[in-house]
N, C-alpha and C positions, 0 to 999 in steps of 0.2 A: 600558263601556256595558252596561246591563242588558237582559234579554230583553224587558221591557216597552218600553224605548226602541226596540228593533229592530222590535217589532210596531207601534208607533205610526208609525215611519218608513215601514214597509212599507204601512201603511194610507194614509198621506199619499201614497205613491207610486201606489197604486191609484187614489185620487181624482184625482191629477194626470194619470195616463195617460188616464183617462176624459175629463178636460177637454181634453186635447190632441186626442183623437179627435173630440170634440164640436165644437171650434172649427175644426178642419181641415175637418170636414164642413160646418159653417156657411159657411166660405169657399168651398167648392166649389159650394154651392147658389147663392151670390151672384156667381159668377164672371162677369166682364164688364169692360168698359172703366171703368165707374164703381163697381166693387165696392169696398166699404170694406175697409181693411187692418186694422182693429182686431181681427178674429178671429185674425189671424196673430200680432199682438203678444201677445194673451192666451195663445195656444198656446205661444209661445216662453217666456213666464213659467212656465207649468205644466210645460213640458218641462225647464226648468232645475231646478224643484223636484223633479221625478222623478229626474233625474240626481244632484242633490245628496243626496237621500235614499239612493240606492243606494250612493254613495260613502261616506256616513257609516256605513251598515250594514256595508260591506265593510272599511273602514279605520279606523273609529272617529272620535272627535272630533279626533284628531291631524291629520286631513286638512284641518281648517280653517286650519291654519298655512300650507298650500301657497298661494303667490301666485296660481296659476292658478285655484284653487278660489274665492279671494276675488274675482277678476275675473269669473268665471262667475256667482257668486252675486249680483253687482251687477245682473245682467240681470233678476233677479226683480222688484225694485221698479221698475226702469227700464222694462221691457217692459210690466208691468201698468199703470203710470201712463200710459204712451204709449197703451195700449189704451183707457184711460178718456178721455183727451183726444180720441183718434180717434173714440170713440163719442159723446161728449157735446158736444165742441167741435171738429168736424172742420175748421173754418176755421183753427184754431190748431195743427193736427196737424203740419204741416211744420216750423214753428218749434220745437215741442217735440221732434220727431224730431232736429233739428239739435243741440239741447241734449243729448239722450240719447246721440247718437253722440260728441259732443265729451267729455261726461262720462265715458263708458266708456273712451274713448281715454286720457283723463287718468289714470283709475284704473290702466289697464294700464301706462302709461309710468312713473308714480311708484312702482309696485310693484317695478320693476326698476332704476330710475334715480333718484338723489336720496336725501335723508335719509328715514328711516322716519317721522319726524314729519310731513313734507309729505305722504306717502302716506296717513297717517291723516286729515289735514285734508281732503284732496281727497275721500277716500272718504266722510267724514262729511258734507261739503257736498253731494255728489251724492245721497247717500242721503236727506239732509234734504229736498231739493227734491222728490224722487220721493215720499217719505213724506207730505209735506204735500199733494201732489196726490191721493194715494190716500186720505188722511184726509178732505179737504174736498170733493172733487168728488162723491162719492156722496151725502154729506149735503146738498149744495146741490141736486143733482138730485132728491132725495126731497122736500126742503122746498119746492122750486119746482114740485112736482107733475109732474115729467117722468118719474119712476120711482117704483115702489111702495116701501113702507117696508122690505121685505126687502132692497132694494139697499144699504141702510145696513150690511148685514153685511160689505160690502167694506171699509168704514171700520173695522169691528172687526178684520178681518184685517190692515189697515194698521197699526192700533195694536199688534197682537201682533208683527208683523215689526219694528216700530220698537223695541219693548221688547227683543226678542232682539238686534237689531242694536246698540243702544246698550250693552247689557250686554257683548256680545262686544268692542265697540270699546274700552270702558274697561278690560276685562280685557287686551286686547292692549297697551295703553300702560302697563300696570302700575298702574292706579288703579281696580281693580274696585269697582263699586257694590254687588256682592254677592260672597260667597265663590265661588271657582271651582267648588267642588263643587255649590253651589246652582244656578249658571248652567247647568252641564252636566246637572243633574238635571231642569231644566224645559225644556231646549232641544227635546227630542223632542215633548213635549206641546204646546209653543208652535207648533212647525212643523206638527203635525197640525191643531190648532185654526185656525191661520192658513189652511192650505190648504182646510179644510172651509168656513171663513167666506167666503173668496174664491169658492169653487166654488158654494155655495148662493146667495150674493148675485147672482152673474153669471147663474146658470142660471135663477133665479126672478124676477130683477128687471131684468136687463140687456136690451139690444136683441136679443141672441142668443136670448132666451127667446121671441121672436116678438112683442114689443111694437111698437106702431106707431112709425114714425119721426116725430119732431116737425118742425114747420115749419122751425125753424132748422137741424136736422140734414139735412133733405131738401134745402134750398136749398144748403147748403155742399157736399153731395155730388153735386149735379146736374152733368151734363156741361157744361163751359164755365163753371162757377161762378167768379165773380170776373173774367171777361173783359168788356171794354167792349162795349156793343151795337154791332152792325154798322151 
């Protein structure tokens, strides 16, 4: 790992730390019975980015082979996509939370039990669903007029994490789409650009930026939403 890689990972960590503090502060400001949970999901995603960056700086890219690191890293797309669902489609948040919990459990179990091929398939399947959510939801929100154009930067971040994840997955199964040296050379820049894209898109275009709640979002979060009338 080069000095530039470490500097980029450190920069990504600084951005991630700021976002964790920001979203935890947002959550405290909205504390209450009907407070949305999506700031906590976003904070979780950035917290994992922070920890992952520190581990890479301390132990190098060899730490990516550790099953615990793989399991923890899966929280990045899962928590971020869960935050997007919670922010944009709160009526579907519980169902997606169930998927995220089951998916993370399946990744954890198959990392330690069963053939390596099954673990790769499960990881790819869960990442694919989360990646599609990260890619399409911000675009749909922008095109539908619910969020400004800058929110589409979250899609850019999702594309970058997808590229990095696919490259590492194929490298893991012995069928790299790029030489290993190239993959590790671009990993730190991709992680930094991904983190910056997520952060700027959410800060400037998400509801945490102080944008008004849409009618759909407000109804879904209202106390007693979904209950039959008395």
